[in-house]
N, C-alpha and C positions, 0 to 999 in steps of 0.2 A: 394447458400451459403451466409448467411448474413455476412456483414463486422464485424470486431472486435468491432467497435464503437457501434454496435447495442446491444451488451451484455457487459455491463460495470460495474466495481466496482469503484465508484468515492469517494475518501476519502478527506474530507475537515476538517482541524484541525486548531484551533486558540489556541495557547499555549503561556504560559509565562514561561520564564526561571528564576529560582531562583539563588542566588549567590552560593548556595551549589550544583548546577548542576542538579536540578530536573526540569522536564518539567511537566506542569500541565495546564489543560484547557478543551476544548470541542472538540469532534470529531463527525462528521456526515458522515455516510457511506450510499451511495445510490446505490442500485443494480438495474440495468435495463435489460430489455429483458430476455434472457435465464438465466442470473444470478439470477434475481428475481424469475422467474418461478421455477427454480431448488430448491430454498430454501423454497418457498411456498409448493411445493410438498413434500419435505422431512419432513416438520413440520406440514402437514395438519391435522394429527390426534393427535397432542400433545397439552397439556394445556399451559396456559400463562407462568407458571413457567419454563417449559422445553424450551419454545421458547426464553425466556429471557436468560437462561443459554446458549443456543445454540449460540445466537448472541454475548454474552460476551466472550465465549470461542473462537469464531472465531476472535474477535478483539484482543485477547491475542496472537493468532498465527501470526498476522501481524508484531508484534514488536519483534526484536531479543534481548529482555531483559525482565526481570520480570516487570509487570505493574499492576497498580490498575485501574480497569475499572468497570463502572456501567451504565447499560442502563437507560436512563431518559425519553424515550417516549414509546408509544405503537404503534408499526408498524402495518400497515393495512394488516394483513395476509390473510383476506378473500376477499380482493379487487381484481378486474380484471385489475387494473391499470398496466401499463407497468413498474412501478418502486416500489421499497420497500426501505424505509429509516429507518435507525437505528441511534439514537443519544445517545451519551455517555458523561459522565464525565471521564476524563482520567488523570492518573499521571504516569510518568516514572521516578522513583527515580534514581539519579546518571547517567543520560544519558550523561552529559557533563563531561569530565575528564580534570583536571587542571594540569599544569606544570609551576610552578613559577607564573609569571604574565600573562600567556597565558592559554587558554582553547580550547579544541577541541570539536566541535559539529558535530557528524556524520549526514550526510544528508539523509541517507536511513532509516528513522524512521519506515516506513511500508514495509520494504524489506525482512522480514524473510522468507516468502513463495516463494521468487523468487531466492534466492541464491542457487548456485550449482545444478540448475535444470538438466544440462547436465555435471555433474562432471566428468564422465568417457567418453572419446571419443570413445573407442572401444566397440561397441554394435552390437549385432546380429540381434535383432528384431526392427521393426519400433516403434516410440513413438506416442502414440495416445492422442489427445486432444479432449475433449467432443464436443467443439464447439469453433469457433473463439471468442476471448474475449479481453478486454482491461482494464487495471488498470490505473487510473489517480489520482495523489496525488497533493493537493494544501494545503500547510502548511505555516502558518504565526507564527513566534516566536517573542515575545516581549522580549527584552534584559533587564537585570537589569540596574539600574541607573548608569551611568558612564562607562558602557561597550561599546566597539567599535569593529567593524569587521575589522580585519587586512588583511584577504585574503579570497577569495571564490574559490570553484572549478570551473574549466573551463566548459563552456557550452558543452554539449555532445549530439550528434544526430547520433546514430548508426542504420542505416537502411539496413536490409538484405532482403528487399522486402516483405517477409512474416512475419518477426519479426522486430520490431522497438523499440528502447529504447531511450528516451529523458530525459535529466536532465538540469535544469536551476536553478541557485541560484542568488538572488539579495538581496541587503540590502540598507536601509537608515540609519539614525543616530541611530534609536532605535529598528528596526525590521529586521528580516531575513525572506525572502520569498523563499520557495522551491517549485518547480514544477517537478514532475516526471511522465513519461508515459511509459507504456509497452503494446505494441499491438502485438497480436499473431493471424495472419490471416491464419491459417491452422488447419487441423484436424489430418493428418497423416504425419509423417516425416520419410522417409526411412533412414535406418541406414547409407547409403553411404553419406548422406548430413550432418550428425551430427557433424563431425569435423569442418565444415564450419559454421553452424548455432550455434554451441555450444559456439563460441566466443562471440555471442551476449548476452549471459547470464552471462558473467564474469564481474561483477562490484563490 
C-alpha cells in the first residue's frame, strides 16, 4: 500500500487582498502519483476544450464560494511523468468580511471538498477511499497598504494515525502565509471506527 504522500494534490496560491475583500492572483495545482493517473485516464479520450473545462470545474469545487478561474497553461496530458500541473488565474470576490475597522479572513480557502466528510456518526456500512492520498496547501496573501494582522489561529496538528490534519498560519507586516495538510492513509474504514475518526474531519 503506497503512503498518502505518494498521491498528492498540492495547491500553491499567491494572492493579493483588495480593500473591498476580494482575493486575486495565481494558483498552481500539482497532482502526483495516482491523483495524476486518475485524471489522465478520465480525460484520455477528450479534446483540449473538455480538459480545460474539467480542470477549471475542479478548481471551483475547492473553494466554498463563487470564484472566477481560468486555466493559463497546457498540462501534459499524454506524458508518463508522475505529476500533472494545472496553472490558473483566480479571483474570489468578497472572501474577506468586514466589521467596523476589523476584517475576518477565513483560512480554509481550498477546504470545500473536505467539510462534513463524516457528517453523520451513525453509519452501517464501511467508508471506502480509492487510495491513500494527501492534500497540501501553501497560500501567500499580500495585504492592502496599511492593513495589519491582529490575531492568527493557533497552530493545529490532529493526528489519528491513519488520518492527519495540520494547520499553520504566520504573518509579517504585509503578508499572511497559510499552510494546510490533510493526509488519509487508509482505503476502508469500518463503521465502528467512524465516531472516533470522524472528529478528525471537523474544522
